[in-house]
N, C-alpha and C positions, 0 to 999 in steps of 0.2 A: 332813647323810650321819649325826649324832648319832646321832637320835632312825632312824634305820635301821637300822645298826648293836643299838642298843637291842631295836629290834622282832626281831630275828634271832637277836639273844641268847636272847628271851626265848620264840620260838618252838623253842629248842632246849632250853630247860630243862620246856617243857609237855609238849612230843613223849616226852623223857623221863621224866617222870612217869607220861606213859597209856603208855608203851610197857609196863608194867608188866599192865596191863587185856590187854594180848593177849602175853605173852611175849616174851622177849629177840629182838632180830633179832640172827643169827650172822653179817650178812652181812661179807664183809671187802671197804674201798673201796683201791678201787686209781688212784691218779691222776698222770697225766705229763703233759709236754708236749713234742711230738715233733715242734714246727714248724721246730724247728732259730731262724735269725736272723732270723727273720719279722719283722714291724714285727706283727704278732696276736700271736707269741709274745711279745716282750716288754711289749708291753699286758697277758697275761694274768698273767703273772711280776709289775707291779707295782700292778694295781687288782681281779684277783683273788686270784692264789695257790694254792697245791698243794692246801695245812692249807685251806681257806676252802671250797675245792670238797668235799674226804672231807665235812667238816663238815654242807655241803649235801645230800650226796645222805644223810648218818644225818636229818636231823631231815625231808629229802622223805620215806625210806621209813619212816619213823613216822607222819608226818601222812597219808600211802596209809593207811599200814594201817590209824586210827585211821578214815579218811572210807570207805575199806570196808570196816571192822568181818572185815577178815584178818590173820592172823595166816601171816606165813610159814614157820613150820616149823611149822604144824597143816595137818592135810586137807585143809583150804580154800585153804592157800599155795601157793607154787610149788616153795617150798624152794631159794630163792638163795642161793648162799653166797656168791661172789664178783661184784663189780660193779665194774668197769673204766671210766674216762675220759680219753678218750685227745683232745689240743689236734691237730689235726693242717693240713697245709695242702689242705683239700679247697673243694668247691663245699655252696653252700647257710648253712644257718644247725649245724645238727645229727641224727643223726640213733641211734636204738638198735639193735644185733643182736645176737646172742650174747652178750646179759647187759654189754654193752661201748658205751659213749655215744662216740659221736665227734663232736667240733664243729671249727667251721670255723677257723681263724686269723684266714683272710680278714675273715668277721663280725665276729671278736672286732676286727679293726683299725677297721674301716669302720663300726662303730655309732657313732651322734650323741650318743647319752646315755651314763646312766649303766649302764654294759656288766655290772657286779658286780651290779646286779637284774635287769639284763635273762639274764644266764646265771645266775643264779639261780630264776628262772621256767621257761626250757631245760629246768635238769637235775630241776625239779619236773615237766613235762610227757614226759622222756624216760625219768626212773625208774617215771613211774605205768605207761610202756611194758612196762617191764618186770616189773613186777608184775601187770598184769592181764591178764585172762583176753579171748580174743580168739573166743570161739565157736567152735574148733579151727578155725581160717582162717573162719570164713562168716559173722560177722557184717562189717557194711557198715565201709571204713574210716573213712570221714566219723564215723560214731558209734565206732569207736576213735578216732582225733583228736577229737574233742571230745568222748569222757570226760578222757580225757590234759591236755588244756585247763580244762578243769571241777575239776580237782584244782590248777591253777596256777593259777584264776581263786579260786578256795576260799582257795587258801594266802596269796591279795594279791598274787598278783605279774602280774597279770593285766599283757599287754602294751598301751603306753600307743597305739597305734596301733589296738586292737582294736575290730572298728566294734561299734554299742552293743545292747543288746538286743531284740529285735520283727527286725532285721536279714537276711533270708536268702532264700531261695527254694526252699529242701525244709529238711525237718529233720534228715539227715545228710548237709547240707551240707558238715561238719564244721569244727575249730576253733572259731573263737569263736563264732560260728553254732551250732553244735549244742552247746558249752557252756553259752550262754546259754538253750538251748529245754529242755537236763536238767538248768540251779538252775530253771527253773521247775516241771519234774515232783517235781523234789527237794521243792520248797515245795508242793504238793500231798499228796507224802506221804514224811516226813525220810522217810532214809535207800535213800530207791529207788535211786540210783544203785549204791550199795553191792546193796542187792536184784539190778540188773540187772547186775552185775560178779558176782556167786555165779552167775545162772543161767547166763552165757557158758563158765561151766567145761568146760561139759558138750557146748554144739550155741551155732544163733544160733535162732530166729525174731520177728517182728514179732509176735508173737500174745503175748511175754511183755511188753508194753506194755498189754494188755485184762490181762493177768490178775495185773498191780501195780496199774496206775492204773483198770479197766475200762474201758477206750475205745482204741479202735482207736491208734495213732499218726497216723496223716493228722487223725481226730477233734481230736487233743490239741494237733497240728498247728495247727491252722485254727485253735482257741480263742485258743494263744498268739501268734497273726500279728491276730488280730480285739481282744487286746488292748492291741496297741501300733500299733494304726489298720493293719494291715496293709501293711506299710515293706517294702517289693520288694528294694531294694538297701541 
């Protein structure tokens, strides 16, 4: 646990320093636990806490800003002013809507391992949804989810139950399947995901892969699968 806390503190320091290259993110973070007397609410307070959640949202924002080479306050950014996180009695894990991240108290209660580490990854994922572009609603949902998990993975908070690289039936299957594929593409051209996100500001086309990497996305997926002996599940 001490090693994990040191890693998180170091991440906060490094991302704060890096922020100077892209300008100061003038975002206010508001975290509230609205799950009443539930066991999930109690576990959140005991093992995560409001202040840690705020710190995580801030460090995630700075990390996303560096990874996407994007300044929230510049023309390429979204100009987000306030992000709220609410722990509440809902189904599922979490979702982001209108700059509010909703986290399930039941998920927090039932998660069997290190909930602090897992929620850190969840917040990196959901914060990405707030700051990323989605092709004006035209991009496949699998790509959008994959980009969010790519950020989570690059931040060092991949979920323990994720499939390994090479698994999957389609490049836009979403989540870790697409995240691993995007990582492959990013290794072909460093900064590919940042460039792709920038293109998604104005719309979506599969031709973006050709423009950025010189190959259709279907060919890139075939090459990726071949590298892992065509794992299909």
